[in-house]
VOPAGU-2260 file (C-alpha; in pm, 1 decimal, decimal comma):
REM VOPAGU-2260
SITE   aa  ch    i         X         Y         Z
SITE  MET   A    0  -10090,7   -6590,5  -10861,9
SITE  THR   A    1  -10204,8   -6779,4  -11168,5
SITE  LYS   A    2  -10480,1   -6671,0  -11408,4
SITE  GLU   A    3  -10690,3   -6962,3  -11287,6
SITE  SER   A    4  -10659,5   -6872,2  -10919,2
SITE  PHE   A    5  -10732,9   -6507,5  -11006,6
SITE  ALA   A    6  -11053,3   -6610,8  -11184,2
SITE  ASP   A    7  -11149,0   -6849,1  -10902,7
SITE  ILE   A    8  -11117,8   -6580,1  -10636,3
SITE  ILE   A    9  -11313,8   -6329,8  -10844,0
SITE  LEU   A   10  -11595,7   -6578,4  -10908,8
SITE  LYS   A   11  -11601,1   -6698,5  -10548,4
SITE  ASN   A   12  -11641,4   -6339,6  -10421,1
SITE  GLU   A   13  -11868,7   -6208,9  -10696,6
SITE  GLU   A   14  -12161,6   -6139,6  -10462,8
SITE  THR   A   15  -11937,5   -5966,1  -10209,5
SITE  PHE   A   16  -11796,2   -5738,7  -10476,0
SITE  TYR   A   17  -12146,2   -5659,4  -10603,0
SITE  ARG   A   18  -12268,1   -5563,5  -10254,3
SITE  VAL   A   19  -11963,1   -5344,8  -10196,6
SITE  SER   A   20  -12021,9   -5166,0  -10528,5
SITE  LYS   A   21  -12394,1   -5135,8  -10452,9
SITE  SER   A   22  -12310,8   -4958,4  -10127,2
SITE  ILE   A   23  -12163,1   -4677,0  -10337,7
SITE  LEU   A   24  -12346,9   -4684,8  -10670,7
SITE  ARG   A   25  -12718,4   -4670,4  -10740,4
SITE  SER   A   26  -12761,5   -4863,1  -11061,7
SITE  ASP   A   27  -12689,9   -5228,0  -11127,5
SITE  THR   A   28  -12535,1   -5135,5  -11460,9
SITE  ASP   A   29  -12288,4   -4902,2  -11289,5
SITE  CYS   A   30  -12205,8   -5176,6  -11037,5
SITE  GLU   A   31  -12134,0   -5420,7  -11318,9
SITE  ASP   A   32  -11917,5   -5162,5  -11496,7
SITE  ALA   A   33  -11722,1   -5092,5  -11178,2
SITE  ILE   A   34  -11661,3   -5462,1  -11115,8
SITE  HIS   A   35  -11553,5   -5523,3  -11475,5
SITE  ASN   A   36  -11318,5   -5223,8  -11465,9
SITE  ALA   A   37  -11175,2   -5339,5  -11132,9
SITE  VAL   A   38  -11119,2   -5693,0  -11262,5
SITE  LEU   A   39  -10934,7   -5557,8  -11564,4
SITE  LYS   A   40  -10725,8   -5316,3  -11357,0
SITE  ALA   A   41  -10643,4   -5585,2  -11098,8
SITE  PHE   A   42  -10544,0   -5834,3  -11366,4
SITE  GLU   A   43  -10319,2   -5578,5  -11536,0
SITE  ASN   A   44  -10155,1   -5494,0  -11202,0
SITE  LEU   A   45  -10138,2   -5843,1  -11055,6
SITE  GLY   A   46   -9760,8   -5814,3  -11031,2
SITE  ARG   A   47   -9802,5   -5539,9  -10770,1
SITE  LEU   A   48   -9982,8   -5773,3  -10529,7
SITE  LYS   A   49   -9717,8   -5870,8  -10278,1
SITE  ARG   A   50   -9901,3   -6154,4  -10098,8
SITE  GLU   A   51  -10183,1   -6361,3  -10244,3
SITE  GLU   A   52  -10369,7   -6385,7   -9912,5
SITE  PHE   A   53  -10433,4   -6009,6   -9930,4
SITE  PHE   A   54  -10596,0   -6032,8  -10272,6
SITE  LYS   A   55  -10953,8   -5971,6  -10153,5
SITE  THR   A   56  -10855,3   -5660,4   -9956,6
SITE  TRP   A   57  -10642,6   -5532,8  -10245,4
SITE  PHE   A   58  -10914,5   -5596,6  -10500,7
SITE  THR   A   59  -11182,8   -5435,0  -10283,0
SITE  ARG   A   60  -10975,6   -5114,7  -10267,8
SITE  ILE   A   61  -10947,8   -5115,5  -10649,4
SITE  LEU   A   62  -11323,3   -5175,5  -10675,3
SITE  ILE   A   63  -11406,8   -4887,3  -10440,6
SITE  ASN   A   64  -11183,8   -4655,7  -10645,6
SITE  GLU   A   65  -11362,1   -4764,1  -10964,1
SITE  CYS   A   66  -11702,7   -4706,9  -10801,4
SITE  LEU   A   67  -11602,1   -4358,3  -10690,0
SITE  LYS   A   68  -11472,7   -4281,9  -11038,8
SITE  ILE   A   69  -11801,1   -4391,6  -11200,1
SITE  ARG   A   70  -12004,9   -4196,5  -10945,2
SITE  LYS   A   71  -11799,0   -3885,1  -11014,2
SITE  GLU   A   72  -11847,8   -3924,6  -11390,9
SITE  ASN   A   73  -12221,8   -3973,6  -11344,5
SITE  SER   A   74  -12253,8   -3666,6  -11123,6
SITE  ARG   A   75  -12134,6   -3449,8  -11411,9
SITE  TYR   A   76  -12436,0   -3550,8  -11617,9
SITE  ALA   A   77  -12720,3   -3593,7  -11369,6
SITE  PRO   A   78  -12776,0   -3482,4  -11012,6
SITE  GLU   A   79  -12784,9   -3762,8  -10759,1
SITE  SER   A   80  -13106,8   -3834,1  -10574,4
SITE  ASP   A   81  -13108,0   -3851,4  -10197,1
SITE  THR   A   82  -13209,6   -4214,6  -10177,5
SITE  LEU   A   83  -13037,4   -4534,1  -10277,8
SITE  GLU   A   84  -13196,9   -4854,2  -10391,3
SITE  ALA   A   85  -13181,8   -5104,0  -10108,4
SITE  LEU   A   86  -12885,8   -5336,3  -10093,1
SITE  PRO   A   87  -12973,2   -5682,7  -10221,7
SITE  SER   A   88  -13076,9   -5943,7   -9969,5
SITE  GLY   A   89  -13005,6   -6315,7   -9988,5
SITE  GLN   A   90  -13191,8   -6501,6  -10258,8
SITE  ASP   A   91  -13176,0   -6838,4  -10090,3
SITE  GLY   A   92  -13515,9   -6812,6   -9924,9
SITE  SER   A   93  -13362,4   -6700,6   -9595,9
SITE  GLU   A   94  -13516,4   -6439,3   -9369,3
SITE  ASP   A   95  -13612,2   -6107,7   -9522,3
SITE  TYR   A   96  -13378,5   -5832,8   -9406,6
SITE  SER   A   97  -13517,5   -5567,3   -9639,3
SITE  GLU   A   98  -13572,5   -5314,2   -9356,9
SITE  LEU   A   99  -13211,7   -5354,0   -9248,4
SITE  TYR   A  100  -13081,7   -5315,7   -9603,4
SITE  SER   A  101  -13307,4   -5013,7   -9656,1
SITE  ALA   A  102  -13177,5   -4857,7   -9334,8
SITE  ILE   A  103  -12816,9   -4921,7   -9439,6
SITE  SER   A  104  -12885,2   -4768,5   -9779,9
SITE  VAL   A  105  -12980,7   -4431,6   -9629,1
SITE  LEU   A  106  -12669,6   -4401,4   -9413,1
SITE  PRO   A  107  -12415,4   -4141,8   -9527,0
SITE  GLU   A  108  -12167,8   -4300,1   -9767,6
SITE  LYS   A  109  -11869,5   -4315,0   -9530,1
SITE  LEU   A  110  -12075,9   -4495,5   -9268,8
SITE  ARG   A  111  -12254,4   -4713,8   -9525,1
SITE  ILE   A  112  -11934,3   -4844,6   -9683,7
SITE  THR   A  113  -11779,0   -4918,1   -9344,2
SITE  VAL   A  114  -12092,6   -5094,8   -9215,8
SITE  VAL   A  115  -12124,5   -5303,3   -9533,6
SITE  LEU   A  116  -11758,1   -5407,0   -9525,9
SITE  PHE   A  117  -11770,6   -5504,5   -9157,8
SITE  TYR   A  118  -12116,2   -5644,9   -9092,7
SITE  ILE   A  119  -12220,4   -5777,7   -9429,9
SITE  GLU   A  120  -11890,2   -5877,2   -9589,7
SITE  GLY   A  121  -11703,5   -5973,7   -9272,0
SITE  PHE   A  122  -11384,6   -5774,5   -9321,6
SITE  ARG   A  123  -11181,5   -5715,3   -9005,8
SITE  ILE   A  124  -11120,7   -5361,9   -8876,7
SITE  GLU   A  125  -10755,9   -5380,8   -8988,3
SITE  GLU   A  126  -10860,7   -5479,6   -9340,3
SITE  ILE   A  127  -11119,4   -5200,6   -9360,7
SITE  SER   A  128  -10853,1   -4957,6   -9244,1
SITE  GLU   A  129  -10632,9   -5071,6   -9533,5
SITE  ILE   A  130  -10913,2   -5071,8   -9789,5
SITE  LEU   A  131  -11041,1   -4724,1   -9701,7
SITE  LYS   A  132  -10695,7   -4587,6   -9614,6
SITE  ILE   A  133  -10813,5   -4453,5   -9279,3
SITE  PRO   A  134  -10692,1   -4517,3   -8922,5
SITE  LYS   A  135  -10836,5   -4812,0   -8728,1
SITE  GLY   A  136  -10984,0   -4567,3   -8475,9
SITE  THR   A  137  -11179,6   -4398,1   -8754,8
SITE  VAL   A  138  -11315,6   -4735,4   -8867,4
SITE  LYS   A  139  -11428,9   -4809,5   -8510,8
SITE  SER   A  140  -11585,2   -4464,8   -8479,1
SITE  ARG   A  141  -11774,5   -4503,6   -8808,3
SITE  LEU   A  142  -11899,0   -4845,8   -8702,6
SITE  ASN   A  143  -12018,1   -4706,2   -8370,5
SITE  THR   A  144  -12193,6   -4412,9   -8537,2
SITE  GLY   A  145  -12339,2   -4642,5   -8803,4
SITE  ARG   A  146  -12478,7   -4877,5   -8536,6
SITE  LYS   A  147  -12640,0   -4586,4   -8352,6
SITE  ARG   A  148  -12798,3   -4450,6   -8670,2
SITE  LEU   A  149  -12922,3   -4794,2   -8774,7
SITE  LYS   A  150  -13072,6   -4845,5   -8430,7
SITE  GLU   A  151  -13258,0   -4513,1   -8461,1
SITE  LEU   A  152  -13382,7   -4597,2   -8810,0
SITE  LEU   A  153  -13492,3   -4948,2   -8717,9
SITE  GLU   A  154  -13659,0   -4838,0   -8392,3
SITE  ASP   A  155  -13899,6   -4637,1   -8607,2
SITE  VAL   A  156  -13982,8   -4952,3   -8807,0
SITE  TYR   A  157  -14005,1   -5202,2   -8521,3
SITE  GLU   A  158  -14094,9   -4972,7   -8227,8
SITE  PHE   A  159  -13870,3   -5145,2   -7974,2
């Protein structure tokens, strides 16, 4: 992989990487730090990437590790609050999904990350299994549980 193709893939997926980091971290500054750290780490370890078509999955795993590292460092200095800022919605004037993003943001972290990777970022179950280093069955179970919890949360908002 060339430096140019590395930069192109990073820029093309910038929003995806931000949403993934936002599903773990609360502050935009921490998200930016995690992404910058992940870009640096990925660039330094580019030789370890065996196949270029797996770059996005590989990079997402690095990014999640960086997010978890930042969150752990932050927890030493300040206790975490129980609520997350809502995940960002599209800024292209499309429909407002703020209730959905708010509901996703209150899911437990393991469910939230899995739901974001599958439903928002479009990763396949096999890719999520690789990224999170968990069995495919666990991914499916988390998605099922996440769907049920989201349904409960959104039923309160929309009274289906």
